[in-house]
Backbone bond lengths (Angstrom), bond angles and torsions (degrees), N, CA, C in turn:
res aa  C-N    CA-C-N  psi(-1)  N-CA   C-N-CA  omega(-1)  CA-C   N-CA-C  phi
1 X - - - 1.444 - - 1.528 108.14 -
2 X 1.310 115.68 131.10 1.462 121.09 -179.95 1.525 109.78 -71.40
3 X 1.312 115.81 151.92 1.465 121.62 -177.71 1.538 111.46 -57.16
4 X 1.327 117.28 -44.84 1.459 120.61 -178.21 1.534 110.68 -62.91
5 X 1.329 116.14 -42.12 1.455 120.53 178.68 1.533 110.22 -62.61
6 X 1.337 115.46 -42.13 1.461 120.75 178.38 1.533 110.77 -61.85
7 X 1.334 117.03 -46.81 1.468 121.25 -179.90 1.527 111.42 -62.31
8 X 1.315 116.90 -37.70 1.468 121.05 177.87 1.518 110.09 -64.35
9 X 1.344 116.49 -43.67 1.469 120.19 179.05 1.520 110.93 -63.33
10 X 1.317 117.60 -41.51 1.463 121.39 178.78 1.532 109.83 -64.18
11 X 1.327 116.70 -43.13 1.469 120.96 178.98 1.528 110.48 -63.38
12 X 1.328 116.95 -45.28 1.468 120.80 178.63 1.528 111.32 -62.47
13 X 1.331 115.75 -38.38 1.465 119.70 177.40 1.520 109.83 -61.48
14 X 1.329 116.53 -43.31 1.461 121.12 179.64 1.516 111.53 -61.42
15 X 1.326 117.25 -42.63 1.458 121.41 178.81 1.522 109.84 -63.76
16 X 1.336 117.13 -47.45 1.463 121.11 179.84 1.529 110.45 -62.93
17 X 1.319 116.81 -40.66 1.463 121.10 179.86 1.528 109.74 -62.20
18 X 1.326 117.32 -44.47 1.466 120.84 178.99 1.525 111.30 -63.36
19 X 1.331 117.40 -39.89 1.463 120.48 177.59 1.521 110.85 -62.79
20 X 1.325 116.57 -42.37 1.457 120.93 179.17 1.525 110.18 -64.29
21 X 1.329 117.03 -43.35 1.463 120.34 178.40 1.526 111.20 -62.05
22 X 1.333 117.35 -44.46 1.456 120.68 179.03 1.530 110.65 -64.37
23 X 1.330 117.00 -38.88 1.462 120.93 177.14 1.524 109.26 -60.77
24 X 1.320 116.60 -43.74 1.461 121.28 178.94 1.517 111.92 -61.59
25 X 1.319 117.17 -41.30 1.463 121.41 177.63 1.519 109.67 -64.10
26 X 1.330 116.97 -46.39 1.466 120.75 -179.63 1.521 111.76 -63.37
27 X 1.315 117.69 -42.05 1.464 120.99 179.03 1.522 109.22 -61.93
28 X 1.318 116.47 -42.43 1.469 120.51 177.78 1.514 111.63 -59.35
29 X 1.329 117.14 -41.36 1.462 121.18 179.01 1.532 111.02 -67.48
30 X 1.322 116.44 -40.61 1.464 120.20 178.45 1.526 109.94 -60.65
31 X 1.312 116.29 -47.00 1.466 120.78 179.62 1.525 110.09 -61.71
32 X 1.328 116.80 -44.68 1.472 120.24 179.41 1.523 110.75 -61.08
33 X 1.321 117.52 -41.33 1.462 121.20 178.55 1.514 111.76 -61.14
34 X 1.325 116.91 -41.87 1.468 120.56 179.19 1.529 111.17 -68.53
35 X 1.317 116.62 -37.92 1.474 119.71 176.71 1.522 109.51 -64.44
36 X 1.337 116.84 -44.37 1.466 120.29 177.65 1.522 110.88 -58.55
37 X 1.333 116.07 -43.05 1.465 120.68 -179.90 1.532 111.04 -61.26
38 X 1.320 116.56 -47.56 1.467 121.77 -177.30 1.521 111.27 -66.40
39 X 1.331 116.54 -40.99 1.468 120.70 -176.39 1.524 112.37 -90.01
40 X 1.324 116.45 4.12 1.476 122.90 177.40 1.530 113.00 62.43
41 X 1.337 116.66 31.44 1.459 120.02 175.38 1.525 109.36 -82.72
42 X 1.310 116.60 148.02 1.465 123.29 -179.97 1.529 112.07 56.68
43 X 1.336 115.55 35.33 1.459 121.47 -176.32 1.532 111.93 -63.46
44 X 1.325 117.50 -41.83 1.472 120.42 -179.29 1.528 110.76 -64.41
45 X 1.329 116.51 -43.93 1.466 121.20 177.48 1.527 110.21 -60.17
46 X 1.321 116.39 -45.11 1.463 121.34 -179.52 1.525 111.18 -61.64
47 X 1.301 117.25 -43.76 1.466 120.72 -179.41 1.530 111.54 -62.87
48 X 1.335 117.06 -41.83 1.468 121.04 177.77 1.526 110.57 -61.22
49 X 1.321 115.61 -45.41 1.464 120.10 -178.85 1.520 112.04 -69.35
50 X 1.327 117.13 -40.57 1.471 120.25 179.79 1.521 111.24 -62.60
51 X 1.307 117.13 -33.81 1.467 121.01 177.18 1.530 109.78 -60.28
52 X 1.328 116.36 -40.67 1.471 122.11 176.98 1.525 109.85 -68.86
53 X 1.320 116.64 -45.13 1.473 121.66 -177.58 1.526 112.09 -59.70
54 X 1.316 116.34 -40.83 1.469 119.74 -177.17 1.533 112.04 -62.90
55 X 1.328 117.63 -21.45 1.464 121.73 178.68 1.535 112.27 -91.45
56 X 1.315 117.24 -4.84 1.461 122.74 -173.52 1.533 111.56 -82.95
57 X 1.329 117.33 141.35 1.466 120.29 177.61 1.535 113.59 -66.97
58 X 1.326 118.18 -17.53 1.468 120.75 179.00 1.533 112.29 -86.62
59 X 1.317 116.74 -8.74 1.464 121.94 -177.52 1.528 111.07 -73.15
60 X 1.332 115.79 137.04 1.459 122.97 170.98 1.525 106.83 -129.41
61 X 1.317 115.74 130.07 1.462 121.21 -176.84 1.521 110.11 -82.22
62 X 1.304 115.53 69.78 1.453 123.14 -179.60 1.527 107.28 -133.80
63 X 1.315 117.79 140.50 1.470 122.36 179.15 1.534 110.88 55.12
64 X 1.313 117.63 36.54 1.462 120.84 -179.82 1.514 113.11 84.73
65 X 1.316 117.06 1.80 1.463 122.46 179.51 1.521 110.75 113.33
66 X 1.324 115.58 123.40 1.470 119.96 175.68 1.521 109.27 -130.14
67 X 1.296 115.21 155.51 1.461 123.01 170.78 1.529 104.36 -88.68
68 X 1.308 115.92 100.17 1.461 123.23 -165.20 1.530 112.85 -70.82
69 X 1.321 116.36 116.03 1.473 121.63 -179.61 1.527 112.36 -73.15
70 X 1.339 117.06 -8.42 1.463 120.25 177.16 1.525 111.45 -90.80
71 X 1.324 115.61 3.92 1.462 121.37 176.85 1.524 109.26 -119.57
72 X 1.322 115.41 139.04 1.465 121.66 177.59 1.524 107.86 -128.77
73 X 1.330 116.05 139.53 1.459 120.66 -172.50 1.522 110.10 -131.56
74 X 1.320 115.17 135.77 1.465 121.42 175.56 1.525 106.86 -102.66
75 X 1.325 116.62 114.30 1.462 120.71 -176.51 1.523 112.92 -71.48
76 X 1.318 117.59 -19.78 1.470 120.60 179.35 1.527 111.56 -82.57
77 X 1.324 117.42 -39.48 1.469 120.83 -176.66 1.535 112.25 -103.19
78 X 1.333 116.65 -8.31 1.477 123.01 -174.95 1.522 112.48 60.64
79 X 1.323 116.78 24.93 1.462 121.47 179.41 1.527 109.89 -85.51
80 X 1.313 115.95 129.94 1.455 123.12 176.67 1.521 107.81 -107.20
81 X 1.329 117.14 131.26 1.459 120.30 179.68 1.527 109.77 -137.15
82 X 1.310 115.61 169.73 1.460 121.16 -179.92 1.524 111.97 -101.51
83 X 1.323 116.16 9.92 1.465 120.85 176.11 1.534 108.05 -150.17
84 X 1.332 117.12 156.23 1.466 120.11 -178.44 1.525 111.90 -65.28
85 X 1.301 115.29 133.54 1.455 122.34 173.79 1.521 107.71 -126.39
86 X 1.309 116.25 163.20 1.461 119.68 179.26 1.527 109.37 -57.76
87 X 1.315 116.16 128.90 1.456 121.99 178.74 1.514 114.56 86.56
88 X 1.332 117.11 -3.42 1.468 118.99 -178.97 1.528 110.38 -96.68
89 X 1.315 114.54 158.51 1.460 122.22 177.46 1.525 106.61 -124.37
90 X 1.315 115.92 129.62 1.461 120.69 -179.61 1.527 109.99 -93.96
91 X 1.316 115.27 153.60 1.459 120.63 178.62 1.519 111.59 -61.46
92 X 1.319 115.93 154.70 1.471 121.35 -176.21 1.524 113.01 -88.22
93 X 1.317 118.06 -9.89 1.470 126.26 -179.81 1.532 112.93 68.63
94 X 1.306 116.69 23.91 1.460 120.15 177.07 1.527 110.44 -80.83
95 X 1.313 115.42 147.35 1.469 120.52 167.60 1.516 105.87 -75.38
96 X 1.295 115.75 114.77 1.455 120.66 -170.67 1.524 113.91 -72.36
97 X 1.327 118.00 -27.61 1.467 119.73 177.09 1.532 110.78 -60.18
98 X 1.327 116.60 -29.40 1.466 120.58 178.02 1.529 110.87 -89.30
99 X 1.333 117.17 -48.11 1.468 120.77 -175.73 1.523 112.12 -60.55
100 X 1.321 117.07 -38.29 1.462 119.92 -175.89 1.525 113.22 -68.53
101 X 1.316 118.57 -10.91 1.470 121.36 177.96 1.524 112.19 -84.98
102 X 1.319 117.17 -10.50 1.468 121.23 -176.37 1.523 110.53 -89.95
103 X 1.327 116.52 117.71 1.466 121.43 -177.11 1.525 112.54 -56.95
104 X 1.321 117.57 -37.89 1.466 121.34 -175.67 1.524 113.98 -90.87
105 X 1.323 117.27 -1.73 1.469 120.35 -179.66 1.525 109.47 -70.23
106 X 1.314 115.50 151.15 1.467 122.10 -179.29 1.521 109.75 -124.86
107 X 1.316 115.68 144.76 1.443 122.84 172.18 1.538 108.67 -76.20
108 X 1.322 117.68 138.92 1.470 120.31 -179.42 1.529 112.14 -62.99
109 X 1.330 117.19 -24.42 1.470 121.63 178.17 1.540 111.52 -98.69
110 X 1.329 116.22 8.96 1.476 123.00 179.87 1.519 113.03 58.17
111 X 1.319 116.67 36.96 1.468 120.26 177.23 1.520 111.52 -85.17
112 X 1.321 116.63 -17.89 1.473 122.33 173.42 1.511 108.88 -155.53
């Protein structure tokens, strides 16, 4: 195996490893959010955030409320679209009843 080929494989392994680690972190957060939702932990925080979410153009009242990934919003022009455009941010597709219970979770539009 040539040195360059070897270095490329090592680099690709590192990228894949980081993606797997990030996936593991995200899955852990998703599970924690659902546990918080079921056990009613961080209920006050969730209610405050859900109040904000319900006013958001990315919100869809499905499954208790989701940040709809089929909607994209430009905060500068207030344009809502069904596909990504320059300057727009698309919904993360999270179930908000769970995500809003996580203290470290962030809104994709930085509303909380």
